[in-house]
C-alpha positions in Angstrom: 5.9 -22.1 17.8 9.5 -21.7 17.2 10.4 -21.5 21.4 11.3 -17.8 22.2 11.5 -17.9 25.6 15.6 -17.1 25.6 14.2 -13.8 24.2 12.4 -12.6 27.2 13.4 -10.4 29.5 11.4 -9.3 33.3 13.2 -6.1 33.7 13.9 -2.4 31.9 16.9 -2.0 29.9 18.2 1.5 31.5 21.6 2.8 31.0 23.0 -0.5 29.3 22.1 -2.3 32.1 19.2 -4.7 33.0 16.9 -3.8 35.8 14.5 -5.9 37.9 13.7 -3.1 40.4 11.1 0.0 40.2 7.7 0.9 41.9 5.8 -2.2 43.6 3.8 -2.1 40.4 4.3 -4.4 37.3 2.9 -4.6 33.9 1.7 -8.6 33.7 1.9 -9.3 29.7 -0.3 -12.2 28.7 0.0 -14.7 25.9 -3.2 -13.3 23.8 -4.5 -16.8 22.5 -4.3 -19.0 25.8 -4.4 -16.0 28.3 -1.3 -17.4 30.3 1.2 -15.2 31.6 4.3 -14.0 29.5 6.5 -12.1 32.1 6.0 -9.4 34.7 7.8 -6.1 34.0 8.2 -3.5 37.0 7.1 -0.1 36.3 10.2 2.3 36.5 10.4 4.6 39.5 10.7 8.8 39.1 14.3 8.1 40.4 15.0 5.7 37.1 13.5 7.9 34.8 15.7 10.8 36.0 18.9 8.0 35.7 17.6 7.2 32.1 17.0 10.5 30.9 20.7 11.3 32.3 22.2 8.2 30.7 20.5 9.2 27.3 22.0 13.2 27.4 25.3 11.3 28.3 25.6 8.7 25.5 24.0 11.4 22.8 27.5 13.2 23.7 29.6 10.3 23.1 27.4 8.9 19.8 27.2 12.4 18.2 30.4 12.1 17.3 30.7 8.5 15.9 31.0 8.5 11.8 28.3 7.7 9.7 30.2 4.1 8.8 30.2 3.4 12.6 26.8 3.9 12.8 25.5 2.1 9.7 28.3 -0.7 11.0 25.6 -1.1 14.6 22.8 -0.8 12.2 24.0 -3.5 9.7 25.1 -5.8 13.0 21.6 -5.4 14.7 20.4 -6.5 11.6 22.2 -9.7 11.2 21.4 -10.2 15.1 17.9 -10.0 14.5 17.9 -12.4 11.2 19.6 -15.0 13.5 16.6 -15.1 15.7 13.9 -14.2 13.0 11.4 -17.1 13.6 11.6 -16.9 17.5 11.0 -12.9 17.0 7.9 -14.0 15.0 6.7 -16.1 17.8 7.0 -13.9 20.5 5.3 -11.3 18.1 2.4 -13.8 17.7 2.5 -14.5 21.1 2.3 -11.6 23.2 0.4 -9.4 20.4 -1.9 -12.1 18.9 -0.8 -12.0 15.2 -1.3 -14.5 12.9 2.4 -16.2 12.9 2.4 -15.7 9.1 1.9 -11.9 9.2 4.3 -11.7 12.2 6.9 -13.4 10.3 6.4 -10.9 7.4 6.6 -8.2 10.4 10.3 -9.3 11.6 10.9 -9.6 7.6 10.1 -5.7 7.4 12.2 -5.1 10.3 15.6 -6.1 8.9 14.2 -3.7 6.1 13.8 -1.1 8.2 17.3 -1.4 10.0 19.5 -2.1 6.6 17.4 1.0 4.8 18.3 3.5 7.7 22.2 2.0 7.4 21.9 2.9 3.8 20.5 6.1 5.0 23.0 6.9 7.0 25.9 6.8 4.2 24.1 9.3 2.3 22.0 11.5 4.7 23.1 15.1 5.0 22.4 18.3 3.9 22.6 20.7 0.8 24.4 23.2 -1.1 22.4 26.4 -1.2 22.6 29.0 -4.1 23.5 32.4 -3.5 25.6 33.6 -6.0 23.3 36.6 -6.3 22.4 40.2 -4.9 24.2 40.2 -1.4 25.7 36.5 -1.7 27.5 37.3 -5.1 30.9 35.4 -4.8 29.7 33.5 -1.5 29.3 29.9 -1.2 27.0 28.2 1.3 25.8 24.8 2.4 24.2 23.0 5.4 24.9 20.2 7.2 22.5 18.4 9.6 23.3 18.0 13.1 21.5 15.2 15.4 19.2 17.2 18.0 19.7 14.8 21.0 17.9 12.5 23.2 14.2 11.4 21.5 11.5 10.6 23.5 8.8 7.7 21.7 6.0 5.9 22.5 5.1 2.8 20.4 2.1 0.8 20.1 1.3 -3.0 20.1 0.1 -3.8 17.3 3.3 -3.8 15.2 5.5 -4.2 18.6 8.9 -4.3 17.2 8.9 -2.5 13.5 6.9 0.4 14.8 9.7 0.5 17.6 12.1 0.6 15.5 10.7 3.0 12.9 11.7 5.4 15.9 14.9 3.2 16.8 16.7 3.1 13.5 16.5 6.5 12.1 17.8 8.0 15.7 20.7 5.2 15.5 21.2 6.4 11.9 21.9 10.0 13.0 23.4 9.8 16.3 20.4 10.3 18.7 20.1 8.9 21.6 16.6 6.9 22.2 14.1 6.0 25.5 11.4 4.0 24.1 8.1 3.3 26.2 6.6 0.3 24.8 2.9 -0.6 24.7 2.1 -2.3 28.1 0.2 -4.7 25.9 2.9 -6.0 24.1 6.7 -5.1 25.5 8.6 -7.9 25.0 9.7 -7.6 21.8 11.0 -4.2 22.1 13.0 -5.3 25.1 14.2 -8.6 23.2 15.9 -6.2 20.8 17.7 -4.7 23.7 19.1 -8.0 24.1 20.4 -7.7 20.6 21.8 -4.7 21.4 23.8 -5.7 24.7 25.8 -7.7 22.2 27.0 -4.3 20.3 29.3 -1.5 21.5 26.8 0.8 20.9 27.0 3.7 24.3 25.4 2.9 27.4 22.2 5.0 27.4 21.9 5.3 23.8 19.0 2.9 23.5 16.7 2.5 26.4 13.4 0.7 27.0 11.1 0.6 29.9 7.9 0.7 30.7 6.6 3.4 33.3 3.2 4.8 35.1 1.4 7.8 33.8 3.2 10.5 36.0 6.2 9.1 35.1 5.5 9.4 31.7 4.0 12.4 31.5 7.5 14.0 33.5 9.7 12.4 30.7 7.5 14.1 27.8 7.6 17.4 29.4 11.5 17.4 30.4 13.3 19.8 28.4 16.3 17.8 28.0 14.2 15.0 25.7 14.6 17.2 22.1 11.6 15.2 19.6 8.6 13.1 21.1 7.4 10.5 18.4 4.2 8.8 19.3 2.5 6.2 17.4 -1.0 4.8 19.2 -4.7 6.7 19.6 -5.4 10.2 18.6 -7.1 10.9 22.4 -3.5 9.9 23.5 -1.4 11.3 21.3 -3.0 15.2 21.0 -2.9 14.9 24.9 0.6 14.6 24.7 1.5 17.2 22.1 -0.1 19.5 24.3 1.9 19.0 27.0 5.4 18.4 25.1 6.1 22.0 25.4 8.7 23.3 22.5 10.1 20.1 21.7 8.9 19.2 18.2 6.2 16.2 18.1 5.5 13.5 15.1 1.8 11.4 15.6 1.2 8.8 13.8 -2.1 8.2 15.2 -5.6 6.5 14.1 -7.9 5.9 11.0 -11.1 4.6 9.5 -9.3 4.1 5.9 -12.0 3.9 2.8 -11.7 2.4 -0.7 -13.4 3.5 -3.6 -14.3 0.7 -6.2 -15.3 2.0 -9.9 -16.6 -0.1 -12.7 -13.8 -0.7 -14.6 -12.2 -2.4 -11.0 -11.0 -6.0 -11.3 -13.8 -7.3 -9.0 -12.7 -10.7 -7.9 -9.0 -9.4 -7.0 -10.2 -6.4 -5.4 -12.8 -8.6 -3.3 -9.9 -10.4 -2.3 -7.8 -7.9 -1.6 -10.5 -5.9 0.4 -11.4 -9.0 2.7 -7.6 -9.6 3.4 -7.1 -5.5 4.2 -10.3 -5.2 6.5 -9.8 -8.5 8.8 -6.4 -9.5 8.7 -5.5 -9.3 11.9 -8.4 -8.8 13.2 -8.5 -5.3 11.8 -5.6 -3.7 14.2 -4.3 -1.9 11.9 -4.1 1.7 11.7 -4.5 1.4 8.0 -7.1 -1.4 8.1 -10.0 -1.3 5.8 -12.7 0.0 7.4 -14.9 2.0 4.4 -15.5 0.3 1.2 -17.7 2.5 -1.2 -18.7 0.9 -4.8 -20.0 2.1 -8.0 -23.8 1.2 -8.3 -23.9 -0.3 -11.7 -21.5 -3.4 -10.3 -22.6 -3.2 -6.3 -24.3 -6.4 -6.1 -21.8 -8.3 -8.0 -18.8 -6.8 -6.1 -20.9 -7.3 -2.7 -21.5 -11.2 -3.3 -17.3 -11.5 -4.1 -17.1 -9.9 -0.9 -19.3 -12.0 1.2 -17.8 -14.9 -0.4 -13.8 -13.9 0.8 -14.8 -12.2 4.1 -16.6 -15.8 4.9 -13.9 -17.6 3.9 -11.5 -16.4 5.7 -10.2 -18.3 9.0 -10.4 -17.7 12.4 -8.7 -19.3 15.7 -5.3 -19.2 17.4 -3.3 -17.1 15.8 -0.2 -19.5 15.7 -2.1 -21.5 12.5 -0.4 -21.2 9.8 -3.6 -20.5 7.7 -4.8 -18.1 10.5 -6.3 -14.2 9.3 -8.4 -13.3 11.8 -7.2 -14.1 15.3 -7.9 -12.2 18.9 -8.7 -8.8 20.0 -5.9 -7.4 22.2 -7.7 -7.3 25.3 -11.3 -7.8 26.7 -12.2 -4.2 27.0 -11.7 -4.4 22.9 -14.2 -7.4 22.4 -16.4 -5.3 24.0 -16.6 -2.7 22.3 -16.7 -4.0 19.3 -19.4 -6.1 19.9 -21.5 -3.0 21.1 -20.4 -0.9 18.0 -22.0 -3.8 15.9 -25.2 -4.0 18.2 -25.8 -0.7 18.0 -25.2 -0.5 14.1 -28.0 -3.5 13.3 -30.8 -1.4 15.9 -30.2 1.6 14.3 -31.1 -0.2 10.9 -27.6 -1.8 9.5 -27.5 -5.3 7.8 -25.0 -7.7 8.8 -24.0 -9.5 5.4 -21.0 -11.8 7.5 -20.4 -12.2 11.1 -22.0 -10.0 13.7 -21.1 -12.1 16.5 -18.3 -13.2 19.2 -16.7 -16.3 18.2 -14.7 -16.8 21.2 -15.5 -14.5 24.6 -12.6 -15.8 26.9 -10.0 -15.6 23.8 -11.4 -12.2 22.3 -12.3 -13.6 19.2 -14.6 -11.6 16.9 -16.2 -13.1 13.7 -15.0 -10.9 10.3 -18.0 -8.8 10.0 -19.2 -6.9 7.0 -22.2 -4.9 7.5 -24.2 -2.5 4.7 -26.7 0.3 5.2 -25.2 2.0 7.3 -25.3 5.7 8.8 -22.7 7.8 8.5 -23.2 8.9 12.3 -23.2 5.1 13.5 -19.5 4.3 15.3 -18.4 1.7 12.9 -18.7 4.6 10.1 -17.4 7.5 12.3 -14.9 5.9 14.7 -11.8 3.5 14.0 -13.1 0.6 14.3 -9.1 -1.1 15.3 -11.3 -4.3 14.7 -12.8 -6.8 12.3 -15.6 -4.6 10.9 -15.9 -2.9 7.6 -19.0 -1.5 6.1 -19.9 -1.6 2.6 -22.2 1.2 0.8 -22.9 2.0 -2.7 -22.6 5.5 -4.5 -23.3 6.5 -8.3 -20.9 9.1 -9.0 -17.1 9.1 -8.5 -16.9 12.8 -7.0 -19.6 11.7 -4.7 -17.2 8.6 -3.2 -14.7 10.9 -3.0 -17.0 13.4 -0.6 -18.1 10.9 1.2 -13.9 9.6 2.1 -13.4 12.9 3.3 -16.4 13.6 5.5 -14.3 11.8 8.2 -12.2 13.3 10.9 -9.6 11.3 10.1 -6.9 10.9 7.4 -4.2 8.4 7.0 -4.4 6.5 3.6 -7.5 5.4 1.0 -7.5 3.1 -1.8 -8.9 3.4 -5.0 -9.7 0.4 -7.0 -9.6 1.8 -11.0 -8.2 1.6 -14.3 -9.1 5.0 -15.3 -6.3 7.5 -15.1 -8.4 10.5 -14.7 -10.2 8.6 -11.7 -6.6 8.3 -9.9 -5.7 12.1 -10.9 -9.1 13.3 -9.7 -8.8 11.1 -6.3 -5.1 12.2 -5.4 -6.2 15.8 -5.9 -9.0 16.0 -3.6 -9.0 13.0 -1.3 -7.5 14.2 2.5 -5.4 11.5 3.5 -1.9 11.2 3.5 -1.9 9.2 0.7 -3.6 7.4 -2.0 -2.7 3.6 -3.2 -4.0 2.8 -6.8 -5.4 -0.9 -6.9 -4.2 -1.7 -3.9 -5.9 -1.4 0.1 -4.8 1.2 2.2 -3.0 -0.9 4.6 0.0 -1.1 1.9 3.0 0.3 3.5 7.1 0.4 2.3 9.3 1.1 5.3 11.1 3.8 3.3 8.0 5.6 2.1 6.7 9.0 3.3 3.8 8.0 6.1 1.6 9.4 8.0 -2.3 11.3 8.0 -4.0 14.9 8.3 -6.1 15.8 10.4 -7.1 13.7 13.4 -4.4 10.5 11.9 -1.4 12.5 12.9 1.4 15.2 12.3 4.3 14.7 10.4 5.8 11.9 8.4 7.4 8.3 9.2 9.7 6.6 7.0 13.2 6.5 7.2 14.7 9.2 5.8 12.0 11.5 6.4 11.9 10.8 10.5 15.8 11.4 10.0 15.2 14.7 9.3 12.9 15.1 12.1 15.5 13.9 14.3 17.8 16.6 13.3 18.4 20.3 12.2 20.3 22.1 9.2 22.7 24.6 10.2 24.0 26.6 7.5 27.9 27.7 6.6 28.4 30.8 4.5 31.9 31.7 3.1 
């Protein structure tokens, strides 16, 4: 892999400066394959949390006055700086998050799209003319302008340590909002490395802050009324807890899922099996929209099962720096044990293992791509979000039955439907209780500009550059 050591920071980025002081506690970030330490980051003190909030407020008062042209310039500059470091960033993501290198490169490429899309949206984002030439409004003209709300509190996850952070940062910079970002302690180095790029720009000090802190400091920061929006991506348990503590501020939650795929008898089965295997086991299934539940029409079930088992067994597991690796390590040993326990529980209760079903390397948290059938709705592998390399495969008799089964979940993020029938595409769109229905593709499909989010336990609100910009701003009406 390309050397990424020049990107490493062992400090927090606070008010335009690097701070390597903090409490007496540190977060050690490990290489997820070798398990060797990469860096130690101090946890911020309560005093530093207050400093960062004040700096964010001060920066906002300056940044909100910037023209759209200057905000777009900064976003383009950051994209150009990142592009020059594209391969080192990919290597850093591979190391700290355990993401297969080919997929890590894809993440950095998406980051460039995220930044440049935000730059483009900056120049066209505004309010609307409001029709008013009737009743008491005859002779009046009205329009809205959108104004930035203020400092944004952001918490990002480990699985896309840079791009999901940028889904919060880029819309803020596009609208003139300042940001305080708390990245995942599992993989904070990519966000801190991005702060090194920000350091090379003329962005006001405090417009972007990246830091780690302990739970009491984080809760204080979330509750603080000076933070005008909370944007969180992570587990449902933490997300809904934070919403309850956030007070009156708007909250955007991008949470978990157990995404399903429906395959009917008209689908291209070979293509569908290949896509489902990749959709289920890429990056050890550590994606909110990984394919976890696969429901196949009974008449083609046996044929599809054979194809899917073959594709699953063909996937390569191991060191994520390998160019052909699909399934790398789980982020932490606690998740390796959880996945192993869930599969064992399912088998004990009658589930059948079609592929995998075992730990490949306990020291490196590597679990085999695992496909189960003859499962029951109450099993963890069906009911909960696996966030690991596990998928279930079951038959159905009628398409409407498959829709009902998919909806029998507390989650509703995205779903995939493989069919050549327009009526079934329309039925799926009308009846599936999810944020998006993806036709002839797995639920893991995402373009960074699209409205992305879920229903039920899967979240609140939508991400996607323009949609987040709307959440970070408020319309103000002018009538004359």
